[in-house]
C-alpha positions in Angstrom: -94.4 45.0 95.5 -90.5 44.9 95.2 -90.5 46.9 92.3 -92.6 49.4 94.0 -90.2 49.6 96.7 -86.9 49.9 94.5 -88.7 52.8 92.4 -89.4 54.6 95.9 -85.9 54.7 97.2 -85.0 57.0 93.8 -88.1 59.0 94.6 -87.5 59.2 98.2 -84.0 60.8 97.4 -85.4 63.5 94.9 -88.0 64.5 97.3 -85.3 64.8 100.0 -82.9 66.6 97.7 -86.3 69.2 97.1 -87.3 69.2 100.7 -84.1 69.8 102.1 -83.6 73.2 99.8 -87.2 74.4 100.7 -86.3 74.2 104.3 -82.4 75.6 104.0 -84.1 78.7 102.0 -85.4 79.8 105.8 -81.7 79.3 107.4 -78.3 81.4 107.0 -77.0 80.4 104.0 -73.2 81.0 105.2 -73.7 78.1 107.7 -74.8 75.7 104.9 -72.9 76.6 101.4 -69.7 75.4 100.0 -66.7 77.4 101.1 -63.6 75.6 100.2 -61.3 77.0 103.1 -63.8 75.0 105.4 -63.9 72.1 103.5 -62.1 70.1 106.0 -63.1 71.8 109.4 -67.0 71.3 108.5 -67.3 68.8 106.1 -71.0 68.6 106.4 -71.1 71.3 103.6 -70.3 68.8 101.4 -74.1 68.1 101.9 -75.7 71.0 102.6 -74.5 73.1 100.1 -76.9 71.4 97.5 -79.6 72.8 99.5 -78.6 76.8 99.3 -80.5 78.7 96.9 -79.4 82.6 96.0 -82.8 83.7 94.7 -86.4 82.3 94.6 -85.8 81.5 90.5 -82.9 79.4 91.4 -84.8 77.7 94.2 -87.7 77.4 91.9 -85.7 76.0 89.1 -84.0 73.5 91.0 -86.8 72.1 93.0 -88.7 71.7 89.3 -85.4 69.9 88.6 -86.0 67.5 91.1 -88.8 66.5 89.8 -87.7 66.1 86.3 -84.9 63.6 87.4 -87.2 62.0 89.7 -89.6 61.2 86.8 -86.7 60.1 84.4 -85.1 57.9 87.4 -88.8 56.2 87.3 -88.6 55.8 83.6 -85.4 54.3 83.6 -86.7 51.8 86.5 -84.1 53.0 88.5 -83.8 51.0 91.7 -82.1 51.5 95.5 -78.8 50.5 93.9 -79.1 53.4 91.5 -80.5 55.6 94.5 -77.2 54.8 96.3 -75.0 55.8 93.3 -76.9 58.9 93.1 -76.5 59.6 97.1 -72.6 58.9 96.5 -72.4 61.0 93.8 -73.8 64.1 96.1 -70.8 65.1 98.2 -68.4 63.9 95.4 -70.1 67.0 93.0 -69.1 69.3 95.6 -65.6 67.8 96.4 -64.7 68.6 92.6 -65.0 72.1 93.6 -61.7 72.1 95.4 -60.1 72.3 91.9 -61.2 75.8 91.6 -60.4 77.6 94.9 -61.1 80.9 93.5 -65.1 79.8 93.8 -65.3 80.9 97.3 -68.9 80.0 97.9 -71.4 77.7 96.3 -74.9 76.5 96.6 -77.5 74.6 94.4 -78.8 71.4 93.4 -77.6 71.7 89.8 -74.5 69.5 90.2 -76.3 66.7 92.1 -79.0 66.8 89.4 -76.5 66.6 86.8 -75.2 63.3 88.8 -78.8 62.1 88.5 -79.6 62.3 85.0 -76.3 60.8 84.1 -77.0 57.4 86.7 -80.5 57.1 85.4 -79.3 57.0 81.6 -76.4 55.0 82.9 -79.1 52.4 84.1 -81.3 52.6 80.8 -77.7 51.8 79.1 -77.2 48.7 81.1 -80.5 47.3 81.6 -82.8 48.7 79.2 -84.3 47.6 75.6 -82.7 49.1 72.2 -84.9 52.2 71.9 -84.4 53.5 75.6 -80.7 52.8 75.2 -80.7 55.2 72.3 -82.3 58.0 74.3 -80.2 57.6 77.5 -77.0 57.8 74.9 -78.8 60.9 73.1 -79.0 62.0 77.0 -75.7 61.7 77.8 -74.1 63.0 74.9 -76.1 66.2 75.3 -75.3 66.6 78.9 -71.8 66.4 77.9 -71.9 68.8 75.4 -73.3 71.2 77.7 -71.1 70.9 80.4 -68.3 71.3 78.3 -69.6 74.2 76.2 -70.1 75.9 79.6 -66.2 75.8 79.6 -65.3 75.4 83.2 -61.9 76.0 83.0 -62.6 79.9 81.9 -63.4 80.9 85.7 -65.5 79.8 88.6 -68.5 81.5 87.6 -70.7 82.7 84.4 -73.5 84.9 83.6 -76.1 83.3 81.8 -78.7 85.2 80.3 -82.4 84.7 81.8 -80.9 84.0 85.2 -80.5 86.4 88.3 -77.4 84.6 89.7 -74.1 83.3 88.0 -74.0 79.6 87.3 -70.8 77.7 88.3 -69.8 75.6 85.3 -67.5 73.3 87.4 -70.0 72.0 89.6 -72.5 70.9 86.7 -69.3 68.9 84.8 -68.4 68.0 88.2 -71.8 66.3 89.0 -72.1 64.5 85.9 -68.7 63.1 86.4 -69.4 62.0 90.1 -72.4 60.6 89.0 -71.0 58.7 85.9 -68.3 57.1 88.2 -70.6 56.3 91.1 -73.2 54.8 88.1 -70.0 52.6 86.7 -68.9 51.2 89.9 -72.6 50.4 90.6 -72.6 48.5 87.4 -69.3 46.9 88.0 -67.6 48.3 85.0 -64.7 49.9 87.2 -64.9 47.3 90.1 -64.7 43.6 89.9 -68.3 42.8 90.6 -71.6 42.5 88.9 -74.8 43.8 90.5 -76.7 41.4 88.5 -76.0 37.5 88.0 -75.3 36.2 84.4 -78.1 36.0 82.5 -78.3 32.5 80.3 
């Protein structure tokens, strides 16, 4: 029962992300999306920006992404602590966008989903057996290569074949970095604490 409750926290967060995106599709985007000039006066946009999508394809891809990250976390046995790390990375993924004020509007789940992938991978690195640890390393390495190849330093937006919107590379690398930071804090790498007692 305890294991089931722990796993449900991760799945519940994934469901919240997907459901919020579906509900927000019927709401005015301008009231919810990321706008750097409103970051201080309307801080809720650090949360609601994830639910804004610019096309049906964008929305569909990210809702399916929520399902994929939910499944990845389930396989990694992510618990409520991992869900907390993912939730903490959610607004941080958007706060990073302040580094690129030319990005006047942003919406989408992709940054937060990148964070979730990293949080689950770090969980496997710390608590998984040898073979899943190798998979986690491959996932982190592949994701790291992806966000670097997207070259966020070359500008705020990038057109990608097959997409009907421009992507924001900084959101992807920012989400991955936020997920890594929160996951490492969770596991006591960056703070003098351990989530688990030492094993004999």
